C-alpha positions in Angstrom: 0.0 0.0 0.0 2.9 2.4 0.8 4.4 1.8 -2.7 1.0 2.2 -4.5 0.3 5.5 -2.7 3.8 6.7 -3.4 3.4 5.9 -7.0 0.1 7.8 -7.2 1.6 10.8 -5.5 4.7 10.8 -7.8 2.5 10.5 -10.9 0.1 13.2 -9.6 3.0 15.6 -9.0 4.4 14.9 -12.5 1.1 16.0 -13.9 0.8 19.0 -11.7 -1.8 17.6 -9.3 -1.2 19.2 -5.9 -3.0 16.6 -3.7 -3.4 13.5 -5.8 -4.9 11.1 -3.3 -7.6 11.0 -0.7 -8.4 7.6 0.7 -10.0 5.5 3.4 -9.5 1.8 2.5 -10.2 -1.4 4.3 -9.0 -4.7 2.9 -8.7 -8.3 4.2 -7.0 -11.6 3.6 -9.9 -13.4 5.3 -8.2 -13.5 8.7 -6.9 -9.9 9.2 -8.2 -6.5 8.2 -6.1 -3.5 7.3 -7.8 -0.1 7.4 -6.0 3.0 6.0 -6.7 6.7 6.4 -4.5 9.0 4.3 -4.6 12.0 2.0 -1.8 13.9 0.3 -3.3 17.1 1.7 -3.4 15.7 5.3 -7.1 16.1 5.6 -8.6 12.8 4.7 -12.2 11.7 5.3 -13.0 10.0 8.6 -12.5 6.4 9.5 -13.6 4.7 12.8 -13.1 1.3 14.4 -15.1 -0.2 17.2 -13.9 -0.7 20.7 -13.3 -4.3 21.6 -16.7 -6.1 21.5 -16.0 -7.8 24.8 -15.9 -4.3 26.4 -18.9 -3.1 24.6 -20.9 -6.1 25.7 -20.1 -5.3 29.3 -21.0 -1.6 28.8 -24.3 -2.4 27.0 -25.6 -5.8 28.3 -29.1 -5.1 27.0 -27.9 -4.4 23.4 -29.0 -7.6 21.5 -26.9 -6.7 18.4 -23.7 -6.4 20.4 -24.4 -9.6 22.4 -24.7 -11.5 19.0 -21.2 -10.5 18.0 -18.1 -12.7 18.7 -15.6 -11.2 21.1 -13.0 -11.0 18.3 -15.3 -9.0 16.1 -14.5 -5.4 15.0 -16.4 -2.9 13.0 -14.7 -0.5 10.6 -16.9 2.4 9.4 -16.6 5.8 7.8 -18.8 7.4 10.5 -19.9 6.2 13.9 -23.0 4.1 14.0 -25.6 4.9 16.6 -24.9 6.8 19.8 -23.1 4.3 22.0 -20.7 6.3 24.2 -17.2 4.8 24.0 -18.0 2.5 21.1 -16.1 4.3 18.4 -12.4 5.3 18.0 -11.2 7.5 15.1 -8.3 6.3 13.1 -5.8 9.2 13.2 -4.8 11.0 10.0 -2.1 9.2 8.1 -2.5 6.0 10.0 -3.6 2.4 9.4 -4.9 -0.3 11.7 -4.3 -4.0 11.6 -7.2 -6.0 13.1 -6.3 -9.6 13.7 -7.0 -12.4 16.1 -5.5 -11.4 19.5 -4.1 -7.9 19.8 -5.0 -5.2 17.2 -2.4 -2.7 16.1 -2.4 1.0 15.0 0.5 2.4 13.0 1.6 5.6 11.2 1.1 5.4 7.4 3.9 6.9 5.3 3.9 6.4 1.5 7.1 5.3 -0.1 8.7 8.3 -1.7 9.1 7.5 -5.4 11.9 9.2 -7.4 10.7 11.9 -9.8 10.7 10.7 -13.3 13.3 12.1 -15.7 12.1 14.8 -18.0 11.7 13.8 -21.6 12.1 17.3 -22.9 
């Protein structure tokens, strides 16, 4: 992902695009989920992930929907769903989260800086 975004930014700069990318992306391999929030401008759209479902079940024991989820479940959304206090955590700008069995991770996202192409003129 870092190389792909680096390529997009280098290509955009070559064509005079000041801020060539704005993205919130979630992808999976069937076991883990990666969720990215990034923009060239530094003002990307929002991205949120849920608090651990085990914790939410304890906070909201009468919420049938939460009780139906497995303890390892996580939700990734563009905007918070509902008004459950403490349920949603914003992914920081220029960051990505790795949601996997066991402990989840949050990291800084920095695109790979691609070399500027040589001029053909």
